[in-house]
C-alpha positions in Angstrom: 10.8 25.0 50.5 7.5 25.6 48.8 5.8 28.6 50.2 2.7 28.0 52.3 -0.5 28.0 50.3 -3.2 30.5 50.9 -5.5 29.5 53.7 -4.1 25.9 53.7 -1.6 24.4 56.1 1.2 22.4 54.5 3.3 19.4 55.6 6.6 17.9 54.3 5.6 15.3 51.7 7.7 12.6 53.3 5.4 12.9 56.4 2.4 12.3 54.2 3.6 9.8 51.7 6.0 6.9 51.3 8.0 6.5 48.1 8.6 2.8 47.4 11.6 2.2 45.2 11.3 -0.3 42.4 13.8 -3.1 41.5 16.0 -4.2 38.6 15.0 -7.9 37.9 17.9 -8.4 35.5 18.1 -8.5 31.7 18.1 -12.4 31.7 14.5 -12.3 32.8 13.4 -9.9 30.0 11.3 -11.0 27.0 9.0 -9.5 24.4 6.7 -12.5 24.2 4.3 -11.5 27.0 5.8 -13.9 29.6 5.5 -12.7 33.1 4.5 -9.1 33.8 5.1 -5.8 31.9 8.3 -4.2 33.1 7.9 -0.4 33.5 11.1 1.6 33.0 11.7 5.3 33.2 12.0 5.5 29.4 8.4 4.4 28.9 6.4 6.2 31.6 5.0 9.5 30.5 5.5 8.5 26.9 4.0 6.2 24.4 5.5 2.8 24.9 7.2 1.8 21.6 8.0 -1.8 22.6 6.8 -3.5 25.8 9.3 -5.5 27.7 8.1 -8.3 30.1 9.9 -9.9 33.1 9.6 -13.3 34.5 11.6 -12.5 37.6 10.0 -12.8 41.1 12.3 -10.1 42.4 9.9 -7.3 41.4 7.7 -4.7 43.0 4.2 -4.4 41.4 1.9 -1.5 40.7 -1.8 -1.4 39.8 -3.5 1.0 37.4 -4.7 3.2 40.2 -1.2 3.5 41.7 0.8 6.7 41.3 4.4 6.5 40.0 7.1 9.1 39.9 10.4 8.9 38.1 13.3 10.1 40.3 16.2 8.7 38.2 16.8 9.1 34.5 14.0 11.5 33.7 13.1 13.0 37.1 9.7 14.5 37.8 7.5 12.4 35.4 4.3 11.5 37.3 1.9 9.0 35.9 -0.9 6.6 36.8 -2.9 4.1 34.8 -0.3 1.4 34.1 0.4 -1.8 35.8 3.3 -4.2 36.1 6.7 -4.3 37.7 8.5 -1.0 38.0 12.2 -0.3 37.8 14.5 1.2 40.4 14.4 4.6 38.8 10.7 4.8 39.7 8.9 5.2 43.0 5.4 4.1 43.8 3.7 6.7 46.0 1.8 5.4 49.0 -0.3 7.8 51.1 0.3 6.9 54.7 -2.5 5.7 56.9 -4.5 8.5 58.8 -3.1 11.1 56.3 -5.1 14.2 55.7 -4.7 13.9 51.9 -6.3 11.8 49.2 -4.1 10.0 46.7 -5.5 11.7 43.6 -4.7 15.1 45.2 -1.1 14.1 45.7 -1.0 12.9 42.0 -2.0 16.3 40.7 0.0 18.3 43.2 3.3 16.6 42.2 2.6 17.7 38.6 2.6 21.4 39.4 5.3 23.7 38.0 6.4 24.6 41.5 7.1 21.0 42.4 8.7 20.2 39.1 11.0 23.2 39.6 12.1 21.9 43.0 12.8 18.5 41.5 14.8 20.1 38.7 16.8 22.2 41.2 17.8 19.2 43.2 18.7 16.9 40.3 22.3 15.7 40.1 24.2 13.8 37.5 24.8 14.4 33.8 24.6 11.1 31.9 22.1 9.6 34.4 20.1 12.1 36.5 19.1 11.5 40.1 16.5 13.5 42.1 15.8 11.3 45.2 16.9 14.0 47.6 14.4 16.5 46.1 11.7 14.9 48.2 13.3 16.5 51.3 12.4 19.9 49.9 8.8 19.4 48.9 5.9 20.5 51.1 2.3 19.6 50.2 -0.7 21.8 51.0 -3.4 20.1 53.2 -6.8 21.7 52.3 -10.0 20.2 53.8 -10.9 16.8 52.2 -14.0 18.3 50.6 -11.8 20.9 48.8 -9.3 18.2 47.7 -12.2 16.2 46.3 -13.5 19.3 44.4 -10.0 20.0 43.0 -9.6 16.4 41.8 -13.0 16.5 40.2 -12.3 19.7 38.3 -8.9 18.4 37.1 -10.3 15.0 36.3 -12.9 16.6 34.1 -10.3 18.3 32.0 -8.2 15.2 31.9 -11.2 13.2 30.6 -11.7 15.8 27.8 -8.0 15.3 26.8 -8.6 11.5 26.8 -11.6 11.9 24.6 -9.6 14.0 22.1 -6.9 11.3 22.1 -9.5 8.7 21.3 -10.9 10.8 18.5 -7.4 11.2 17.1 -6.6 7.5 17.3 -9.9 6.5 15.8 -9.4 9.0 12.9 -5.8 7.6 12.4 -7.2 4.1 12.2 -9.8 5.2 9.7 -7.0 6.8 7.6 -5.0 3.6 7.7 -8.0 1.6 6.5 -8.8 4.2 3.9 -5.2 4.2 2.5 -5.3 0.4 2.1 -8.6 0.7 0.2 -7.5 3.7 -2.0 -4.2 2.1 -3.0 -6.0 -1.1 -3.9 -9.2 0.1 -5.6 -8.4 3.7 -6.3 -10.5 6.8 -5.8 -14.3 6.2 -5.5 -14.9 8.6 -8.3 -13.0 6.3 -10.7 -14.2 2.9 -9.6 -17.1 2.3 -11.9 -16.8 -1.2 -13.5 -13.2 -1.4 -12.2 -11.3 -4.7 -12.2 -8.2 -5.5 -10.3 -4.9 -7.2 -11.5 -2.3 -8.9 -9.4 1.2 -7.3 -9.5 4.4 -7.5 -7.6 3.1 -4.8 -5.2 -0.3 -6.4 -4.7 -3.7 -6.0 -6.3 -4.3 -2.7 -8.1 -6.7 -1.5 -10.7 -6.0 -3.2 -14.1 -5.2 0.1 -15.9 -2.8 1.4 -13.3 0.9 1.2 -14.2 3.7 -0.2 -12.0 7.0 1.7 -12.2 10.2 2.0 -10.2 10.1 5.2 -8.1 13.4 6.4 -9.5 12.0 6.4 -13.1 9.5 9.1 -12.2 11.7 11.3 -10.0 14.1 14.2 -10.7 17.7 14.3 -9.7 18.4 16.1 -6.5 20.9 19.0 -6.2 23.6 18.8 -3.6 25.6 21.8 -2.5 28.2 22.6 0.1 26.9 25.6 2.2 30.4 26.3 3.6 31.2 27.9 0.2 29.0 30.8 1.4 30.2 31.1 4.9 28.1 34.1 6.0 24.9 33.0 4.4 22.2 31.9 6.8 20.6 28.5 6.0 17.7 26.5 7.3 18.7 22.9 8.1 16.3 19.9 8.6 17.8 17.0 10.5 16.4 13.5 11.1 15.5 14.6 14.6 13.4 17.4 13.2 10.6 15.1 12.1 7.5 13.9 13.9 7.1 10.3 12.8 3.6 10.0 14.2 2.1 12.8 12.1 4.8 12.8 9.3 5.7 16.5 9.7 8.7 18.7 10.2 8.3 19.8 13.8 11.4 22.0 14.0 14.5 23.1 12.2 17.9 24.7 12.9 19.5 27.7 11.5 23.2 28.1 10.8 25.6 30.3 9.0 27.3 28.5 6.1 30.6 28.2 7.9 28.9 26.5 10.9 26.7 23.9 9.2 27.0 20.2 10.1 28.8 18.1 7.4 25.5 16.3 6.6 23.8 19.5 5.4 24.2 19.0 1.7 20.8 18.2 0.1 18.6 21.1 -1.0 14.9 20.5 -0.8 12.0 22.1 -2.7 8.4 22.6 -1.8 6.5 19.4 -2.7 9.5 17.1 -2.2 9.0 14.1 0.1 11.9 13.1 2.4 12.5 9.7 3.8 15.1 9.0 6.5 17.4 6.2 5.4 18.8 5.6 8.9 16.5 3.2 10.8 13.9 3.4 8.0 11.4 1.4 10.1 10.9 4.4 12.3 9.0 6.1 9.4 10.6 9.5 9.6 8.9 10.8 6.5 7.6 14.3 5.6 6.3 16.4 2.7 8.2 19.7 2.3 5.9 22.7 2.7 6.5 26.0 1.1 8.2 27.6 4.1 11.1 25.1 3.7 11.6 25.7 0.0 15.4 25.8 -0.7 16.2 24.6 2.8 19.0 22.1 3.4 18.3 18.6 4.7 20.6 15.9 6.0 22.2 13.4 3.7 20.5 10.8 5.9 17.3 11.6 4.0 16.4 10.3 0.6 14.8 13.2 -1.2 12.0 12.2 -3.6 11.1 14.9 -6.1 8.4 13.7 -8.5 8.4 14.6 -12.2 5.1 16.5 -12.0 3.9 15.4 -15.5 3.9 11.8 -14.2 3.7 11.7 -10.4 2.1 14.1 -7.9 3.8 14.9 -4.6 0.8 14.3 -2.4 0.1 10.9 -3.9 3.6 9.5 -3.6 4.0 11.0 -0.1 1.0 9.0 1.2 2.3 5.9 -0.5 5.7 6.2 1.1 4.0 6.1 4.6 2.3 2.8 3.9 3.5 0.0 6.3 4.1 -2.3 3.3 6.4 0.2 1.6 8.4 0.9 4.8 8.7 -2.8 5.5 9.9 -3.5 1.9 12.7 -0.9 2.0 13.6 -1.8 5.6 14.3 -5.3 4.5 17.4 -3.9 2.8 18.9 -2.2 5.8 22.5 -3.2 6.9 24.6 -2.5 10.0 23.7 -3.4 13.5 24.5 -0.3 15.5 23.4 2.2 12.8 21.1 0.2 10.5 20.5 2.1 7.3 19.5 1.8 3.6 20.7 3.8 0.6 18.8 6.2 -1.6 18.9 3.6 -4.3 17.0 1.1 -2.2 14.1 3.6 -2.1 14.4 4.6 -5.8 14.4 0.9 -6.8 11.1 0.3 -5.1 8.1 -0.3 -7.3 5.0 2.0 -7.0 1.6 2.2 -8.5 0.9 5.0 -11.0 -2.7 5.9 -11.8 -3.6 8.8 -14.0 -2.8 12.3 -12.6 -6.5 13.2 -12.0 -6.9 10.0 -9.9 -3.6 10.6 -8.1 -4.9 14.1 -7.2 -8.2 12.7 -6.0 -6.6 10.1 -3.7 -4.2 12.7 -2.3 -7.1 15.1 -1.6 -9.1 12.5 0.2 -6.2 11.6 2.5 -5.3 15.3 3.0 -8.8 16.0 4.2 -8.4 13.2 6.8 -5.1 14.7 7.9 -6.8 18.1 8.3 -9.4 16.5 10.6 -6.6 14.9 12.6 -4.8 18.3 12.9 -8.0 20.0 14.1 -8.5 17.4 16.8 -4.9 17.6 17.7 -5.1 21.4 18.3 -8.2 20.9 20.4 -6.3 18.4 22.5 -3.4 20.9 22.9 -5.9 23.6 24.0 -7.3 21.3 26.7 -3.7 20.5 27.8 -3.0 24.2 28.1 -6.3 24.7 30.1 -5.3 21.8 32.4 -1.9 23.2 33.1 -3.2 26.7 33.8 -6.0 25.4 36.1 -3.6 23.0 37.9 -1.0 25.7 38.8 -3.6 28.4 39.7 -5.8 26.2 41.8 -2.8 24.7 43.7 -1.2 28.1 44.2 -4.5 29.5 45.6 -4.8 32.0 42.7 -8.1 30.4 41.8 -10.4 29.9 44.8 -11.7 26.4 44.1 -14.5 26.8 46.8 -15.9 29.6 44.6 -15.5 27.8 41.3 
Protein backbone atom coordinates (compact mmCIF):
# COMPACT_ATOMS: atom_id res chain seq x y z
CA UNK A 1 0.00 0.00 0.00
CA UNK A 2 1.12 3.59 -0.54
CA UNK A 3 2.41 5.10 2.66
CA UNK A 4 0.22 7.80 4.19
CA UNK A 5 1.05 11.29 2.99
CA UNK A 6 2.35 13.90 5.37
CA UNK A 7 -0.56 15.63 7.14
CA UNK A 8 -3.13 14.19 4.75
CA UNK A 9 -5.47 11.27 5.31
CA UNK A 10 -5.70 8.69 2.53
CA UNK A 11 -8.36 6.35 1.18
CA UNK A 12 -8.34 3.33 -1.14
CA UNK A 13 -8.80 4.70 -4.64
CA UNK A 14 -11.67 2.28 -5.29
CA UNK A 15 -13.63 4.03 -2.52
CA UNK A 16 -13.12 7.36 -4.24
CA UNK A 17 -13.38 6.47 -7.92
CA UNK A 18 -15.07 4.09 -10.32
CA UNK A 19 -13.13 2.66 -13.24
CA UNK A 20 -15.50 2.12 -16.15
CA UNK A 21 -14.16 -0.47 -18.60
CA UNK A 22 -14.44 0.18 -22.32
CA UNK A 23 -15.72 -2.17 -25.03
CA UNK A 24 -14.54 -3.89 -28.19
CA UNK A 25 -17.06 -2.94 -30.91
CA UNK A 26 -15.62 -5.39 -33.45
CA UNK A 27 -13.33 -4.89 -36.43
CA UNK A 28 -16.26 -5.05 -38.86
CA UNK A 29 -17.34 -1.63 -37.56
CA UNK A 30 -13.90 -0.01 -38.06
CA UNK A 31 -13.16 2.48 -40.82
CA UNK A 32 -10.67 5.21 -41.68
CA UNK A 33 -13.20 7.43 -43.43
CA UNK A 34 -14.44 9.36 -40.39
CA UNK A 35 -17.71 7.44 -40.10
CA UNK A 36 -19.01 7.10 -36.55
CA UNK A 37 -16.79 8.11 -33.64
CA UNK A 38 -13.01 7.91 -33.07
CA UNK A 39 -12.03 4.58 -31.52
CA UNK A 40 -9.40 5.01 -28.80
CA UNK A 41 -7.13 2.04 -28.29
CA UNK A 42 -4.31 1.49 -25.79
CA UNK A 43 -1.78 1.87 -28.59
CA UNK A 44 -2.79 5.46 -29.29
CA UNK A 45 -3.30 6.97 -25.86
CA UNK A 46 -0.26 8.64 -24.43
CA UNK A 47 1.28 8.74 -27.90
CA UNK A 48 0.85 10.62 -31.14
CA UNK A 49 -1.92 8.93 -33.10
CA UNK A 50 -0.46 7.82 -36.43
CA UNK A 51 -3.75 6.74 -37.99
CA UNK A 52 -7.18 7.35 -36.48
CA UNK A 53 -9.63 4.47 -36.58
CA UNK A 54 -13.38 5.15 -36.35
CA UNK A 55 -16.20 2.84 -35.31
CA UNK A 56 -19.84 2.85 -36.37
CA UNK A 57 -20.89 0.39 -33.66
CA UNK A 58 -23.48 1.31 -31.05
CA UNK A 59 -21.85 -1.10 -28.58
CA UNK A 60 -19.42 1.50 -27.29
CA UNK A 61 -18.67 3.57 -24.22
CA UNK A 62 -17.87 7.23 -24.85
CA UNK A 63 -15.53 9.72 -23.23
CA UNK A 64 -15.36 13.50 -23.48
CA UNK A 65 -12.26 15.69 -23.59
CA UNK A 66 -12.40 16.45 -19.87
CA UNK A 67 -12.64 12.76 -18.92
CA UNK A 68 -9.62 10.91 -17.51
CA UNK A 69 -8.57 7.62 -19.08
CA UNK A 70 -6.12 5.05 -17.78
CA UNK A 71 -4.77 2.02 -19.63
CA UNK A 72 -4.85 -1.14 -17.52
CA UNK A 73 -4.24 -3.66 -20.30
CA UNK A 74 -1.59 -3.67 -23.01
CA UNK A 75 0.46 -0.71 -21.74
CA UNK A 76 -0.68 -0.38 -18.12
CA UNK A 77 -0.31 2.92 -16.30
CA UNK A 78 -0.74 5.42 -19.13
CA UNK A 79 -3.04 8.22 -17.90
CA UNK A 80 -4.44 10.80 -20.28
CA UNK A 81 -7.22 13.30 -20.82
CA UNK A 82 -8.14 15.62 -23.68
CA UNK A 83 -9.39 13.08 -26.22
CA UNK A 84 -12.93 12.04 -27.04
CA UNK A 85 -14.57 9.08 -28.69
CA UNK A 86 -15.22 5.41 -27.88
CA UNK A 87 -12.60 3.71 -25.71
CA UNK A 88 -11.48 0.09 -25.86
CA UNK A 89 -11.68 -2.62 -23.20
CA UNK A 90 -8.03 -2.10 -22.31
CA UNK A 91 -8.90 1.39 -21.05
CA UNK A 92 -10.90 2.60 -18.05
CA UNK A 93 -12.70 5.93 -17.73
CA UNK A 94 -12.19 7.29 -14.23
CA UNK A 95 -15.34 8.58 -12.57
CA UNK A 96 -15.04 10.36 -9.22
CA UNK A 97 -17.88 9.14 -6.99
CA UNK A 98 -20.51 11.56 -5.76
CA UNK A 99 -19.79 13.20 -2.40
CA UNK A 100 -16.08 12.34 -2.76
CA UNK A 101 -13.52 14.50 -1.07
CA UNK A 102 -11.33 14.78 -4.17
CA UNK A 103 -11.56 16.68 -7.43
CA UNK A 104 -11.12 14.90 -10.74
CA UNK A 105 -8.03 16.86 -11.81
CA UNK A 106 -6.23 15.94 -8.58
CA UNK A 107 -6.90 12.25 -9.27
CA UNK A 108 -5.53 12.72 -12.81
CA UNK A 109 -2.22 14.04 -11.53
CA UNK A 110 -1.93 11.65 -8.60
CA UNK A 111 -2.21 8.59 -10.82
CA UNK A 112 0.79 9.85 -12.83
CA UNK A 113 3.17 9.86 -9.85
CA UNK A 114 6.14 7.51 -9.80
CA UNK A 115 4.80 5.82 -6.68
CA UNK A 116 1.49 4.89 -8.32
CA UNK A 117 3.19 3.84 -11.53
CA UNK A 118 5.48 1.59 -9.48
CA UNK A 119 2.48 -0.13 -7.87
CA UNK A 120 0.83 -0.67 -11.24
CA UNK A 121 4.06 -2.14 -12.60
CA UNK A 122 4.48 -4.44 -9.60
CA UNK A 123 0.97 -5.84 -10.05
CA UNK A 124 1.06 -6.25 -13.81
CA UNK A 125 0.74 -9.79 -15.15
CA UNK A 126 1.15 -11.32 -18.60
CA UNK A 127 3.98 -11.32 -21.10
CA UNK A 128 2.57 -10.83 -24.60
CA UNK A 129 -0.44 -8.84 -23.39
CA UNK A 130 -0.08 -7.20 -19.99
CA UNK A 131 -2.89 -6.77 -17.46
CA UNK A 132 -2.93 -4.54 -14.38
CA UNK A 133 -6.58 -4.36 -13.32
CA UNK A 134 -5.81 -5.85 -9.89
CA UNK A 135 -3.30 -3.06 -9.16
CA UNK A 136 -6.21 -0.77 -8.26
CA UNK A 137 -6.70 -2.79 -5.07
CA UNK A 138 -3.29 -1.61 -3.82
CA UNK A 139 -3.52 2.13 -4.53
CA UNK A 140 -4.47 4.63 -1.83
CA UNK A 141 -5.03 8.27 -2.69
CA UNK A 142 -4.24 11.18 -0.34
CA UNK A 143 -7.15 13.46 0.58
CA UNK A 144 -5.82 16.98 1.27
CA UNK A 145 -8.31 19.82 1.82
CA UNK A 146 -10.10 20.88 -1.38
CA UNK A 147 -8.32 24.26 -1.34
CA UNK A 148 -4.96 22.46 -1.29
CA UNK A 149 -6.02 20.12 -4.11
CA UNK A 150 -7.02 23.12 -6.18
CA UNK A 151 -3.67 24.79 -5.57
CA UNK A 152 -1.78 21.61 -6.52
CA UNK A 153 -3.79 21.33 -9.73
CA UNK A 154 -3.18 25.00 -10.56
CA UNK A 155 0.60 24.67 -10.11
CA UNK A 156 0.81 21.50 -12.21
CA UNK A 157 -1.58 22.90 -14.84
CA UNK A 158 0.71 25.90 -15.21
CA UNK A 159 3.72 23.73 -16.02
CA UNK A 160 1.62 21.57 -18.34
CA UNK A 161 0.49 24.69 -20.18
CA UNK A 162 4.13 25.72 -20.63
CA UNK A 163 4.82 22.29 -22.14
CA UNK A 164 1.86 22.71 -24.53
CA UNK A 165 3.15 26.12 -25.59
CA UNK A 166 6.53 24.58 -26.40
CA UNK A 167 4.80 21.84 -28.39
CA UNK A 168 2.93 24.48 -30.40
CA UNK A 169 6.16 26.38 -31.06
CA UNK A 170 7.84 23.18 -32.26
CA UNK A 171 4.91 22.23 -34.50
CA UNK A 172 4.68 25.74 -35.95
CA UNK A 173 8.42 25.76 -36.68
CA UNK A 174 8.17 22.32 -38.31
CA UNK A 175 5.33 23.58 -40.53
CA UNK A 176 7.46 26.60 -41.41
CA UNK A 177 10.30 24.28 -42.34
CA UNK A 178 8.01 22.21 -44.54
CA UNK A 179 6.85 25.31 -46.45
CA UNK A 180 10.41 26.59 -46.63
CA UNK A 181 11.65 23.30 -48.11
CA UNK A 182 8.98 23.37 -50.81
CA UNK A 183 10.02 26.93 -51.69
CA UNK A 184 13.78 26.30 -51.62
CA UNK A 185 13.64 23.17 -53.75
CA UNK A 186 11.51 24.99 -56.30
CA UNK A 187 13.06 28.47 -56.45
CA UNK A 188 16.44 27.87 -54.83
CA UNK A 189 18.22 30.01 -52.25
CA UNK A 190 17.04 33.65 -51.96
CA UNK A 191 20.65 34.79 -52.51
CA UNK A 192 20.59 33.21 -56.01
CA UNK A 193 17.09 34.15 -57.15
CA UNK A 194 17.62 37.41 -59.01
CA UNK A 195 15.99 37.25 -62.49
CA UNK A 196 15.50 33.53 -62.01
CA UNK A 197 13.16 31.56 -64.27
CA UNK A 198 11.75 28.08 -63.76
CA UNK A 199 11.62 25.06 -66.03
CA UNK A 200 9.33 22.03 -65.91
CA UNK A 201 11.04 18.70 -65.27
CA UNK A 202 10.09 15.16 -64.33
CA UNK A 203 10.59 16.11 -60.66
CA UNK A 204 8.59 19.33 -60.88
CA UNK A 205 9.46 22.96 -61.49
CA UNK A 206 13.04 23.96 -60.68
CA UNK A 207 15.33 26.86 -61.66
CA UNK A 208 16.19 26.64 -65.36
CA UNK A 209 19.95 26.30 -64.83
CA UNK A 210 19.68 23.45 -62.28
CA UNK A 211 20.48 19.97 -63.52
CA UNK A 212 18.40 16.83 -62.99
CA UNK A 213 20.43 13.67 -62.35
CA UNK A 214 19.90 10.19 -61.00
CA UNK A 215 20.98 10.00 -57.36
CA UNK A 216 23.27 7.03 -58.02
CA UNK A 217 25.25 9.04 -60.58
CA UNK A 218 26.50 11.41 -57.89
CA UNK A 219 27.11 8.92 -55.07
CA UNK A 220 30.09 6.78 -54.12
CA UNK A 221 29.96 3.03 -53.68
CA UNK A 222 29.51 1.82 -50.12
CA UNK A 223 31.86 -0.56 -48.37
CA UNK A 224 30.44 -3.68 -46.77
CA UNK A 225 32.35 -5.75 -44.28
CA UNK A 226 31.67 -8.76 -42.06
CA UNK A 227 32.58 -7.74 -38.47
CA UNK A 228 32.67 -11.38 -37.36
CA UNK A 229 36.09 -11.57 -39.03
CA UNK A 230 37.35 -9.53 -36.05
CA UNK A 231 35.50 -11.34 -33.25
CA UNK A 232 36.94 -9.34 -30.33
CA UNK A 233 36.67 -5.89 -31.87
CA UNK A 234 33.94 -3.69 -30.41
CA UNK A 235 31.63 -2.10 -32.99
CA UNK A 236 28.84 0.48 -32.91
CA UNK A 237 25.70 -0.68 -34.67
CA UNK A 238 22.82 1.45 -35.98
CA UNK A 239 19.57 -0.42 -36.54
CA UNK A 240 16.32 0.80 -38.12
CA UNK A 241 14.85 1.14 -34.62
CA UNK A 242 17.71 3.51 -33.69
CA UNK A 243 16.21 6.40 -35.67
CA UNK A 244 13.76 9.08 -34.66
CA UNK A 245 11.63 9.57 -37.76
CA UNK A 246 10.08 12.77 -36.43
CA UNK A 247 13.34 14.69 -36.14
CA UNK A 248 15.39 12.54 -38.57
CA UNK A 249 18.11 11.70 -36.08
CA UNK A 250 19.93 8.72 -34.64
CA UNK A 251 18.54 8.49 -31.11
CA UNK A 252 20.47 5.47 -29.89
CA UNK A 253 22.86 2.73 -30.95
CA UNK A 254 24.01 -0.67 -29.79
CA UNK A 255 27.50 -1.96 -29.14
CA UNK A 256 28.69 -5.48 -29.85
CA UNK A 257 31.83 -7.50 -30.12
CA UNK A 258 32.43 -8.66 -33.67
CA UNK A 259 31.47 -12.23 -32.83
CA UNK A 260 28.10 -11.11 -31.41
CA UNK A 261 26.82 -8.76 -34.11
CA UNK A 262 23.47 -9.27 -35.86
CA UNK A 263 23.73 -10.66 -39.38
CA UNK A 264 22.44 -7.36 -40.81
CA UNK A 265 25.42 -5.39 -39.47
CA UNK A 266 27.40 -5.14 -42.70
CA UNK A 267 27.38 -1.57 -44.05
CA UNK A 268 30.02 0.86 -42.82
CA UNK A 269 28.94 4.51 -42.61
CA UNK A 270 31.01 7.66 -42.71
CA UNK A 271 30.40 11.11 -41.30
CA UNK A 272 28.19 12.99 -43.78
CA UNK A 273 26.46 9.91 -45.19
CA UNK A 274 22.68 9.91 -45.31
CA UNK A 275 20.84 6.70 -44.44
CA UNK A 276 17.35 5.80 -45.64
CA UNK A 277 15.49 2.73 -44.31
CA UNK A 278 14.32 0.57 -47.20
CA UNK A 279 11.87 -1.37 -45.02
CA UNK A 280 8.52 0.45 -44.88
CA UNK A 281 10.05 3.50 -46.56
CA UNK A 282 6.90 5.55 -45.98
CA UNK A 283 7.85 5.73 -42.28
CA UNK A 284 10.66 8.15 -43.25
CA UNK A 285 13.44 6.66 -41.11
CA UNK A 286 16.12 8.93 -42.48
CA UNK A 287 19.19 10.46 -40.82
CA UNK A 288 22.47 12.21 -41.51
CA UNK A 289 25.49 10.49 -39.98
CA UNK A 290 27.28 12.78 -37.48
CA UNK A 291 31.00 12.60 -36.72
CA UNK A 292 30.48 10.42 -33.62
CA UNK A 293 29.23 7.59 -35.86
CA UNK A 294 32.06 7.73 -38.36
CA UNK A 295 33.04 4.12 -39.25
CA UNK A 296 30.05 2.65 -37.39
CA UNK A 297 28.09 -0.24 -38.88
CA UNK A 298 24.50 0.11 -39.97
CA UNK A 299 21.87 -2.41 -40.93
CA UNK A 300 21.58 -3.68 -44.49
CA UNK A 301 17.98 -2.46 -44.19
CA UNK A 302 19.40 1.02 -44.85
CA UNK A 303 20.40 2.47 -48.19
CA UNK A 304 23.56 4.47 -47.51
CA UNK A 305 23.87 7.61 -49.63
CA UNK A 306 27.44 8.93 -49.79
CA UNK A 307 27.61 11.97 -52.09
CA UNK A 308 30.57 12.64 -54.36
CA UNK A 309 31.53 15.89 -52.65
CA UNK A 310 32.65 17.61 -55.85
CA UNK A 311 29.09 17.27 -57.15
CA UNK A 312 26.67 16.92 -54.26
CA UNK A 313 26.71 18.12 -50.66
CA UNK A 314 25.55 15.91 -47.81
CA UNK A 315 23.29 18.50 -46.18
CA UNK A 316 21.52 19.33 -49.43
CA UNK A 317 20.71 15.75 -50.39
CA UNK A 318 19.74 14.85 -46.81
CA UNK A 319 17.00 17.48 -46.78
CA UNK A 320 15.82 16.49 -50.25
CA UNK A 321 15.48 12.86 -49.11
CA UNK A 322 13.08 13.96 -46.34
CA UNK A 323 10.67 15.64 -48.77
CA UNK A 324 7.26 13.95 -48.86
CA UNK A 325 7.33 13.80 -52.66
CA UNK A 326 10.66 11.93 -52.66
CA UNK A 327 9.46 9.45 -50.02
CA UNK A 328 6.19 8.90 -51.87
CA UNK A 329 8.04 8.33 -55.12
CA UNK A 330 10.35 5.62 -53.75
CA UNK A 331 7.56 4.08 -51.65
CA UNK A 332 5.58 3.44 -54.84
CA UNK A 333 8.16 0.70 -55.60
CA UNK A 334 7.72 -1.24 -52.36
CA UNK A 335 6.83 -4.91 -52.57
CA UNK A 336 5.71 -7.48 -49.99
CA UNK A 337 2.66 -7.21 -47.74
CA UNK A 338 3.93 -8.33 -44.33
CA UNK A 339 7.37 -6.74 -44.75
CA UNK A 340 7.02 -4.05 -47.46
CA UNK A 341 10.39 -2.88 -48.71
CA UNK A 342 12.30 -1.31 -51.57
CA UNK A 343 15.86 -1.92 -52.73
CA UNK A 344 18.86 0.41 -52.68
CA UNK A 345 18.57 0.66 -56.46
CA UNK A 346 15.08 2.10 -56.19
CA UNK A 347 16.57 4.99 -54.22
CA UNK A 348 19.67 5.37 -56.41
CA UNK A 349 17.45 5.46 -59.52
CA UNK A 350 15.43 8.41 -58.25
CA UNK A 351 16.05 11.73 -59.97
CA UNK A 352 17.14 14.72 -57.93
CA UNK A 353 17.84 18.41 -58.62
CA UNK A 354 21.46 19.52 -58.60
CA UNK A 355 22.19 23.25 -58.29
CA UNK A 356 25.71 24.64 -57.99
CA UNK A 357 27.67 23.67 -54.87
CA UNK A 358 27.49 27.21 -53.39
CA UNK A 359 23.70 27.19 -53.74
CA UNK A 360 23.44 23.68 -52.31
CA UNK A 361 25.41 24.88 -49.30
CA UNK A 362 23.19 27.93 -48.86
CA UNK A 363 20.00 25.84 -48.97
CA UNK A 364 21.40 23.33 -46.49
CA UNK A 365 22.51 26.14 -44.15
CA UNK A 366 19.05 27.74 -44.16
CA UNK A 367 17.33 24.46 -43.29
CA UNK A 368 19.98 23.57 -40.74
CA UNK A 369 19.31 26.88 -38.95
CA UNK A 370 15.61 25.98 -38.72
CA UNK A 371 16.55 22.56 -37.33
CA UNK A 372 18.70 24.25 -34.69
CA UNK A 373 15.70 26.38 -33.68
CA UNK A 374 13.55 23.24 -33.40
CA UNK A 375 16.23 21.52 -31.31
CA UNK A 376 16.42 24.50 -28.91
CA UNK A 377 12.65 24.52 -28.44
CA UNK A 378 12.65 20.74 -28.01
CA UNK A 379 15.22 21.01 -25.20
CA UNK A 380 13.13 23.71 -23.52
CA UNK A 381 10.15 21.37 -23.64
CA UNK A 382 12.23 18.56 -22.11
CA UNK A 383 13.27 20.89 -19.27
CA UNK A 384 9.64 21.74 -18.55
CA UNK A 385 8.80 18.03 -18.58
CA UNK A 386 11.57 17.36 -16.06
CA UNK A 387 10.29 20.23 -13.90
CA UNK A 388 6.76 18.84 -14.06
CA UNK A 389 7.85 15.35 -13.04
CA UNK A 390 9.93 16.69 -10.16
CA UNK A 391 7.12 18.93 -8.88
CA UNK A 392 4.50 16.23 -9.30
CA UNK A 393 6.35 13.66 -7.20
CA UNK A 394 7.60 16.07 -4.53
CA UNK A 395 4.26 17.80 -4.03
CA UNK A 396 2.32 14.54 -3.86
CA UNK A 397 4.83 13.00 -1.45
CA UNK A 398 4.70 16.03 0.83
CA UNK A 399 8.36 16.86 0.24
CA UNK A 400 7.23 20.24 -1.09
CA UNK A 401 4.67 21.95 1.12
CA UNK A 402 2.22 23.30 -1.44
CA UNK A 403 0.59 25.56 1.15
CA UNK A 404 3.86 27.47 1.43
CA UNK A 405 4.59 27.52 -2.29
